[in-house]
C-alpha positions in Angstrom: 0.0 0.1 0.0 1.2 3.4 -0.7 1.6 6.1 2.1 -0.6 9.2 1.9 1.1 12.7 1.6 0.3 15.2 4.4 0.6 18.8 5.1 4.5 19.2 5.6 4.1 21.6 8.6 1.6 19.5 10.8 3.0 16.5 12.6 0.8 13.5 12.4 0.5 11.3 15.4 -0.9 7.6 16.0 -1.9 6.8 19.2 -2.0 3.1 20.1 -3.8 2.2 23.1 -6.9 -0.3 23.8 -8.4 2.2 26.1 -11.0 4.5 24.3 -10.9 6.8 27.3 -7.0 7.2 26.9 -7.0 7.6 23.3 -9.7 10.4 23.4 -7.6 12.3 26.3 -4.4 12.0 24.1 -6.3 12.9 21.0 -8.0 16.0 22.7 -4.8 17.3 24.4 -2.8 17.1 21.3 -5.6 18.4 18.9 -5.6 21.5 21.2 -1.9 21.9 20.6 -2.3 21.7 16.8 -1.5 18.2 16.0 -3.2 15.8 13.7 -3.9 12.3 15.0 -5.2 8.8 14.3 -5.8 6.0 16.6 -5.3 2.1 16.8 -6.4 -0.3 19.4 -3.5 -2.7 19.2 -0.2 -3.2 17.5 -1.5 -5.1 14.5 -4.0 -2.2 13.7 -1.3 0.2 14.2 1.1 -1.5 11.7 -1.5 -1.5 9.1 -1.9 2.2 9.5 1.6 2.8 9.3 2.0 0.9 6.1 -0.8 2.8 4.7 0.0 6.4 6.0 2.7 8.7 6.9 3.2 9.5 10.8 5.6 11.5 12.5 5.3 9.9 16.0 3.5 7.0 17.6 2.4 7.1 21.3 2.1 3.4 22.4 1.0 1.5 25.5 2.3 -1.7 26.5 -0.6 -3.8 27.5 -3.0 -4.4 24.5 -4.6 -7.4 23.1 -3.5 -9.3 20.1 -0.1 -7.3 19.8 1.4 -5.4 23.0 3.5 -2.3 22.9 6.7 -4.2 23.1 5.9 -6.5 20.1 4.6 -3.7 18.1 7.9 -1.5 18.6 10.2 -4.6 17.6 8.0 -5.2 14.4 8.1 -1.2 13.7 11.8 -1.1 14.1 12.3 -4.3 12.0 10.7 -2.4 9.1 12.1 -0.3 6.1 14.0 2.7 7.2 11.0 5.2 6.5 9.0 3.5 9.0 11.6 2.2 11.5 12.8 5.6 12.1 9.3 6.9 13.3 9.8 8.2 16.9 8.1 6.3 19.5 6.8 7.4 23.0 5.7 4.5 25.2 3.1 5.6 28.0 2.1 2.8 30.4 1.0 2.1 33.9 4.1 -0.2 34.2 6.5 1.7 36.3 9.2 -1.1 37.0 12.8 -0.4 35.9 12.4 -3.6 33.8 9.7 -2.2 32.0 11.5 1.0 31.1 14.5 -1.0 30.0 12.4 -3.4 28.0 10.8 -0.3 26.1 14.0 1.2 25.2 15.1 -2.4 24.0 12.1 -2.6 21.8 12.7 0.8 20.4 11.0 3.5 22.4 12.6 6.8 22.4 10.9 7.9 25.8 9.0 6.2 28.5 6.3 8.0 30.5 4.1 6.4 33.4 0.3 7.1 33.4 -1.1 9.1 34.3 0.6 11.8 32.3 -0.5 15.5 32.5 -1.7 17.3 29.4 1.4 19.6 29.5 3.9 16.7 29.6 2.3 14.9 27.0 2.7 18.2 24.7 6.2 18.8 25.9 7.4 15.2 25.1 5.5 15.2 21.8 7.2 18.7 20.9 10.5 17.2 21.6 10.1 14.2 19.4 8.4 15.8 16.3 8.6 19.6 16.9 5.5 21.8 17.4 2.9 22.2 14.8 2.5 25.7 13.2 
């Protein structure tokens, strides 16, 4: 499948979390900051979307059905350079040092523990992709 073109000035983010409330919270917070978003409920759906569309960042949870966040990041990082280099922000309720290490090993650029404030979410996203116009 081909990848769609997007407005070069507006970063596009894929939110990958099985919780509809979490996706809504991230979507609303980042929409207020001017970002464009899409959503997926697990790693399999996320990979389908990444192969079809261009994203500048993925925000991913660990615990999801069908394909968890660690597995998703490993598959993403094993893909072609264009998709393998997409920055990844992992946000999870898991706070053990091993979870953070596993996230980094899987390919996460940053790891945050839920709950995440709207300001922190926007700040980390801005670090990874820059601010929208």
